[in-house]
NUROTI-702946 format. One record per residue (C-alpha): x, y, z; residue in one letter. Coordinates in pm, whole numbers, plus 50000, padded with zeros to 5 digits. Layout:
<recs>
XYZa
...
</recs>
This chain:
<recs>
425661822178669m
429411835378668n
432581842078492i
433411809678596a
430601789478404a
431711801478072i
435531797778172f
434731761978244g
434141745777866p
437801759077803v
439231742878080l
436841709177973l
439961711377738a
441851696478029g
439871663977935l
441371658577594a
445021657377747l
444921621477629l
443341626477289s
445701625276952p
446431657176781s
447861662376473a
451221682276551r
452741692776878a
453331723477041g
455511750476978e
456421754477342g
453741778377517l
456621792777733e
457251814777439q
453741828877457v
453261835377843f
454541865777915p
457481868678205s
456641862578589g
453531837978512t
452911826478876l
451831790678736l
452401774178416f
451311743078287a
451821726477919t
450731699177691i
453611694477411d
452391667977232d
448991651377338r
449271620977057a
452561611477166a
452131613777520m
448631592477455s
450081565077242d
453031561177495a
450721556177795l
448701534777606a
451921511877533a
453461515677911s
452781486178189s
450261508678324w
448401519578009g
448201482277960r
447311476178311l
444381500978274f
442951482877987h
442981448278161d
439871431578184a
440251438678640a
440181475578580f
436871470478396e
434911485978684g
437221515478715l
437091520078344r
433081522078312g
432761542978603a
435071567478467l
433381569678130d
429821568278261a
431151604978446k
432441616678119l
429321608277931s
427351623678206a
429111653378218g
429051659377857g
425791650577797d
424781680778090a
427191701677909f
425351694577589l
422101700277723a
422911732477892t
425091747377610t
423611731477263g
427061726777211v
428611687277176d
431821691377447p
433601661977220s
433331688676884r
434711715577069l
437851698577236l
438311679276894g
439451708676757a
441941718677013l
444231693876924d
447831708176950g
450031722377188g
447561738077485l
449161756377819a
447161773978129f
448801801378341g
447771819878673v
449671849678541l
448701874678843a
447271869479193a
446241898479440a
448731907479729d
447071903580074p
449801925780185e
448781954579979r
444971948579897q
441871938180101e
440011911779954f
437671882580097d
439191847179970p
436231831980018e
434261850579756n
436261873279572d
438161863979221f
441661873479323v
444011859479004v
444491865478639s
444261830978428l
445421827878077g
444631799177848f
446061797677493v
445331764377266a
446051754976917e
443241751176682v
443091727876423s
441071728976102g
439071757276010d
439211784976282v
436351801576165d
434131771876244d
435601768476578f
435411805276683a
431691803076536a
431061776376800t
432741796377077v
430491826977010d
427771801977011g
428391789477364l
429011827077511v
426021833977332d
423671808877517r
425271813977858m
424251851877770l
420551839677710e
420901820678057d
422021853478263d
421151882078235d
423661894978482d
426721888078204l
427661919378004v
428991911977601l
431401935177438k
433941936377198s
437351948977187e
440031952876931r
443661945277001y
445441959676710g
444051931976415d
442491910976681v
439141909076780d
437971899877123a
434921897277318g
434981907377690l
432321892877950v
431921905778255v
429751897978530d
427851912278830e
430841909679046k
433251926278812g
434871892378683v
435841900378302s
436451872378046m
438671879977726r
438571856777423y
439901857077071g
441631835976803f
445171849676719v
447231829976408d
445371796276482g
445441798276863h
442461802177095l
443531822677392v
441201833977682v
442181854378012t
439791862378291v
440541886478584n
439281894878895g
438321931978964p
441511937079178l
443631928978860l
441261945378591e
443731970978503d
446721943178379r
446481937377997d
447461902078007d
445221895277724f
447341918277514g
450281901777631a
449201865877542l
448371884277213v
451821895077157d
453431863577253g
451571841577006v
452341864876753l
456391866276872g
456341902476937v
456241903777280a
459531921877475d
459871895077762e
458161860377762v
458091830978037l
461061811477824a
463681836877921d
462951845978243d
465781837078502p
463381826478749e
462031803378543f
462901761678584a
465301755678278g
464191721478257s
460821731378120l
462551754477822a
464811727277748a
463931697577452e
459861689277474p
458831659277650l
456041634777577t
454031648977834g
452661674178108v
454861700678200r
454331724178486a
456071752378679s
455101776978929f
456401802479165d
456441786279515l
457191820379745m
454591837879536a
451841812679590f
452871807479965l
452611844080018r
449071846779794f
448011817779992a
448441829880325s
445341854380277a
443301820380275f
445141801680570e
447061818780837p
449221790080939q
450861797480587v
452321829880703t
454071808580974d
455291784080754a
456501812580521l
458391830680737e
459961800480883a
460851790280502l
462321826880463t
464101824480769q
465821792280701a
466331793080347g
465811823280184g
463621828379852d
462941794279752v
462121807579369g
460281780279157r
459431748479145l
459091727578786a
457701693578773a
457241672478430t
455161643778367f
456321618678078a
455611589977933v
457181564877759g
456511528877616a
458201512377953q
456651533178139g
456701567578316l
458681591478421d
457691621678711l
460421646478854s
460211676379024f
463251703779082e
463291734079286i
465591761379198r
466831782079485q
469751795879662q
470941780179965v
472681802880221p
476291791080256e
475541780280584s
473681752880487q
476591740780213l
478461721280499a
475231698080474m
475391688680138l
478301668880032l
479701669079665d
479331631579620q
476731604179537q
476091578179843p
478101544779838v
475231525680061a
474311509379742a
476751489579723r
476471472480022f
472601457879924m
471591428079734p
470301435579395p
466931419079492t
466151451379739v
462211459479696r
463051495879850g
465921512079924a
467321545380039m
470921563880071a
471621594280229l
474881617980221q
474981641280485m
477131660180742d
475121647681006w
476551668681274a
476381702381083a
472841693281028y
471851687381399y
474121720181447d
472081742281195q
468621726081338l
469311735981640v
470601769781618s
467541773381337g
464961762181635l
466781789581871m
465771817381617k
462061804981575q
461041785981906d
463721790082185p
461941769582406d
461531739282169a
465811740982090a
466341741382458r
463961710682554e
466231696382237m
469371701582417i
468041695982801s
467011658682627s
469931653782495m
471411656582858g
468941635483018d
470131607082722f
473521609682851e
472661607483183e
470401578083160q
472271557982858y
476001570982935g
476631585082615f
475891618182435h
473681609182091p
475391640381935r
479051642082046d
479361602882044d
476851587781769l
476301614081537i
479531630381546e
481051595481446n
479091588181127l
480841597680798d
477891609580640g
476971579280438q
473511562580552v
471231536680375g
468141519280428l
466501487180254f
463771467180226v
464501429480084a
462791395180079e
464061372780395v
462671338980514d
459411337380698e
461361332681022s
462831364880969e
459981383580852q
457951419181013l
454371419281035p
453121441780736l
449381453380664p
449761441680286l
448381404780317d
449911396779963d
453311408980040a
455921387980034p
458251382380378p
459971415380449l
462641430080656n
464621460380672v
468441465780732a
470361498380824l
473871505680697v
475771537380837a
479461547180760g
481631551781053l
484481574081138r
485921552781441d
484311516581454g
486121503781766e
484751533481979s
480911527581871l
481571484981938r
482691498182336t
479431523682334l
477011498782207i
478661471882451d
478001496082756d
474451503582663v
473801464582618v
474981460482950r
473471490183056k
470031477882965t
470621441783127g
470481428682718s
473921413882766h
471941382482955a
470421373882622v
472931386582398r
474801356682134r
477571364381879s
478681345581542e
481451348781332e
480941355880994f
483861358880731e
486211374681009g
483891399181150r
480981395681442v
477491394881444i
475741404181744d
471941392681845l
469501404582098v
465791385782076p
463241412482078l
459771401282259p
457521398081961g
459521410681683a
462361384481661g
465821395481686n
467541426681668l
470981419081447a
473851439781455w
477721442281300s
480281470481365v
483441471781162t
486311492381142d
484391517980913d
480491502080930l
477701498781106l
474741475580976v
471771468581200v
468771448981105s
466111425281219g
466941398880973a
470351380981045p
470621368980695s
470411410780549l
473331416580809v
475231388380649r
474291402580277d
475961433980365v
479031423780535l
479571400080261r
479201431980002r
481681448880180q
484451420880201g
483881413879836e
483481449279642s
483051424679295k
479691410879432l
477021419479269e
474861445779434s
471971471179388l
474161496379301a
475621474879051t
472321463278899s
471201474778535e
467811490878650a
469741510978914y
472351522178702r
469581535478420a
468171553578667a
471601570078789s
472281580478482a
469281602378421r
470101624278726v
473301645878772p
476281626978947e
476441652879233r
473551641979505r
473121633679884s
469871616679910f
468151588779676e
465101566379718l
464371534579520s
461321507679550f
460051477879347a
456971491179129a
455421461279211a
454951470279560d
454141507779473l
451351490079278g
450141466779535r
450201496779776l
448241519179597v
445581492379579l
445821482779945a
444941517779996v
442361521379779l
440981488479912h
440891507580216s
439071538380142i
436471517179976q
436061502980262d
435511532780488d
432971547880306q
432301573280612q
435941585480577q
435851589280223m
433041613980170h
434291633280502e
437771637080201w
435641639579929l
432551655679835p
429701632579759d
429751628879356e
433171614779350p
433241596879660a
430171577179550g
431661569079204a
434631551479349l
432401529679615v
431701499879468g
434721500479185i
436221466779108e
439681468379202l
442721444879050p
444651424079287d
448321431779365g
449911402779119d
447831419178860l
450301446278885v
453581426178886a
452451412678564r
452861443478383y
455601461778560v
458771442178504k
461891448978673g
462451474378980a
461471506978930g
463401536479062l
462731568979243v
466051594579265t
466031624479450a
469011645879409t
470331674579602t
472941700679474e
473561735779643p
471411755479418e
468941722179233r
467171694279416m
465521671879141l
462961640579260f
462591614878981r
460351584178960v
460901561178689a
459811527778583w
461781510678328p
</recs>
């Protein structure tokens, strides 16, 4: 048995994330030291539990159709609790029940593969920290933890227990045969635990957390300029996490050589990326998931990021099932892509340039100079319901008839119209092309073997392409009459847009019911191929998933009302990705 066997019960506190709590956390980023590589915390488990249970997805989980899933999860938790009780003599529900306040976990440091030699498969090469508020009688809880450690020591002669003193704080120190050390103690109503590998044994991480709990630490994570500001803001009802992306990539390079190549490429392309923050929050109406990357973007990349939001959504009907809109200087992006590729892989860059030349020779125009340069930056792609005669074949059996449309803003519509006409003639498609007038514009259609029609229209400043002529008409109708209702004017879209900065260059939205159907389809597919499941998952969890009764897609639609919106935003110094089910 090793230290992980002792620290494991503490990590089991994660099972209590959805358990009611008596009070919210005080913001444990005020406790963890500055420079913590990974930080994850829950401020108010009770509020999160209540909000999740009241949300559409919480009600779905408690639907009768999910009885098999709930039963399988309950059985796993019960079996784990029984095994823990039999091994340690401690009821885990009693142990976790006392941790009903805020809690946080962090990777405080990691060994440096460039300076320290270690075996990634066998050596414990990180420093971990765990802090949790303890309710009720702290002395009683401390006695429970001491009894748990004593039981572990009885079962393993290689574990050694010592006592240490940190000011007025008593701490237990457990060391295993590999030199991994665990310190634990109780400070001002908090359980504090740290685990260090032998390469990091000189660090005083326990003392740093003690000082943080007592409020006497010189530097804490909340004050770290590298720490994502969103996590230090007002408390959220959910899980908050942040980690130093570049530090973890450097650490991961010792385990996977390919990470070294990715790290080098990332450094050449964008410099130091900094920290990535994530929040998972729940409310009475649904879920809210966001990611934020704090980084310094080189000035050479700023040309790609225009300080205006995508307007393609105003051309889309309000009933779209999924939509994506981008605002980017496409020509500048292509040039930078080739330039960056030339530094990393000159042969690949030359092959890309050569392929552009071959394309021009075959079709009579250069993709970069004649097409990409003509785009004004606005591009939108959306999926919408159509008549069955226009639908695309999709793998989801219960999906409605759908098709896709592309909308792109143009600098010179006339030149693109001439270019398309030349391509149509050179490919021989002009013989089957037919055109129709629609509100003063022309829609062209070319039949595609086995895939319906390809319809498009080129106006002075807009290109519309779709496999469904009705969607082309929808876009042209909204381009001609800006007061028509569109995705941009829908209540759900405006509500999600209000949650993110106005300055953005990429956004994505989809119907939550469709997401539910997709998730269920993937689960069904995994269950249908048990062999594939066992290749990706250990036998025990894979076996637990097999045979779970899954609801059909319509069940999701019953609970998830309205369009769920996903919005990703990009600014020169920040990228935000947000998912919300209104």
